[in-house]
Steps between C-alpha positions, in 0.01 A plus 500: 500500500625847411482778756324817390650850503239769459578864408251744650471875519290782373478570124795629302774414755670263252350160592488372146851623426635319806302189397658507158847555654463201731353274236774607258756368742337160486378507136727211394245273667218603269655685206556185298129413498344646186141618526534652843360854523761746617276738699382261767403620844649199675799292396754249617840653595824377649751650736812314617343173399169555690198504275196706597192670358496875464163680496443852374185605682450786255417239237229312684168581340221651712146606451537795257195672658651498846653812656865500387651597833308236690580240233868563524492458874292183490722357230813558708332341802414192305863473387601525865264215583654269242869588501783364710705823470376850412699776339334832584618762245506875544571778250829664604443803281223637721437525872285230670125544446193383684462195276853387598408513866177303438695221334759496780223486766337206319833318477558536869186291560648211307737234627688492171858609442488846342790665325453879475667642191538857372519496120643748248822553693714499189821635644680528830413869524132408515536292816398786719151470360457173692511672841154649460345153493621418849216729614262215415643311800712264293822387662676349193485637150662392177569735206488384143476612143277254325574670168878457530518197728673683780446330836265225368759232598470604864121464519512166321759376756266619778196337340664163436628490858142550625337235280378185676739206476496289186248221534610151400366411161214257501588147409381450147258218435574414142170324454297796626412810296501818707234743375467851644166676469556874495315821420331790660278431801142396430558359154411147616833328590370298791176420318702363210716274721188368679341434167804302376517309823139390458514423131614145544372460854858492638592553860697826539681587817647828607869529591679775687601732220858612495397828333354747739119481496500238221325168521645188335250245374616157384278333246525152349299458177509159339857443624631843402613713797459877509585756766277804467622814678218739586599863568155605611420641842636854492425666836404863529724704724567865547129558413573430138181503292359227274567727209874487562501130583350421163820598334744330738721233354813512715442166677478330168862600434629286785319197369621504141849378580365178660297397201560303183192647333312822585127542446419867482137589549335815375139605537324490162295808579813702597711383207876539506615772741845655523556310816415176324752578222771577755435171672514319168831668420641399841395137447677497166805665649522217755509258210175331593244357262164666546139460395262797501159404628211733429269418790126567542454460125154358571388852597612656171270565203775544245677322214805309626671536163479880512587511870810285450625715211486811723659310785797381294545846354526637856765238590746630234809281493324245718209456263581131437418399858251217541164656586189310618155646585376330814237512769625379838147521627340275233808295407500615141833400333662423836606149386686666212724675748670178617572374151630845401729510808634150417564600142677820603715308748616265227577796271716665769700180528572484124858419407653570160813324382797724434497414128128581462536826690793613291303429179223721633742783590680476166174518303387797714826688439479424128152647491587811699861605548611659823582872503862614478668593827753783488565427136567129568299193416328331793517121485329220690733203486279241657216449747409239758208443736609551855179453692128425515206645691528736325697387195828688513737535205853633510642661186874556461597810313800718426304804635227366734420851618417598142216252461204735562184426688293513179723244334487267797125532487512408127712195580263401777205498260693288250585249771141487617379449145739209463385354832138536395430700818361845568452691816777350711797691639842445343832632618762603251843554659786639292856433604851564369654206323 
């Protein structure tokens, strides 16, 4: 399980810039996965070998009709509720304001580790600006420049030191398929699991979940074992409203890493929200196979063909995901979920021989030559598969840094075409020969 680092603060203090700076330091983990949207609001990062999830609270979608000031505060409080460590960011270019004090007062009520940071301290001469923030009753302050990277190492050291200890990895049952059920609250996650449990009249038993507030359900269907991980059960704290809870997905992030396959539910009447897309991107960035389930389809009076076209258009690079309209309440298409998960699991374990892979790469290069790098020809000498779940391919080149994202995406599509698969994550890693 990855710990969560949440960045909170009032608007325009530089939360997103600090998020991008931190994620940039760990981008090698996800940069080689084509199809991942670059402007996510949460992402996996790495510091000194410790992986964690970074959350930019400014990117979490809220009710657009709600009062902006109240929404920002509620949003920050929800991040506090879910995070292991909080970075509270201030704008060092202006004096502390009332909103800063409100956030600090709220943080004092939490039991979480809070790192107070003054941003936009670009040079040593600006350090004196930090002093004004001690008036908020803070005893330890860090100064950073998210834009230039100054001081970011210090707050990452502090954060990693405060993370909970690494949990031992669960012993993998090779005969059991771990399936996480994720999505915004109230989309029907628990109802779906209950429906699947009852489909074949199996006996399901609850286990103590290793993810906070998750429930693990083991199911045996005709000799095939599944472990369903339910992320439902978000508790309201801090007086957070139902409106805000509707858009909360943070607990799902902890669950994704434990799963082989991820079922992402959306509400058919709501369609695909920005929060849903961010979660889809995160799942892909983790290298997990996912199936998008459009729940409560029984309540819709619409053409599925037209709905699906709009849905895939909204997914952009992830438009090839498997999508199934379901009704957890009535059981419509729920049996299809298990067969789709089994099929996706097999696809993620696909292995290509080195000779077959190199024929695919050679044909792709012949059809579309790589761009010139500093006046020199970029060559790929050979390729080999170095992993599965997801399929991972290493390409050896004279200038690996010159193989652009768009070209790796092109190669990924050619490989998937040859595999006869669509909608699964593939890693392309380029290395120096």
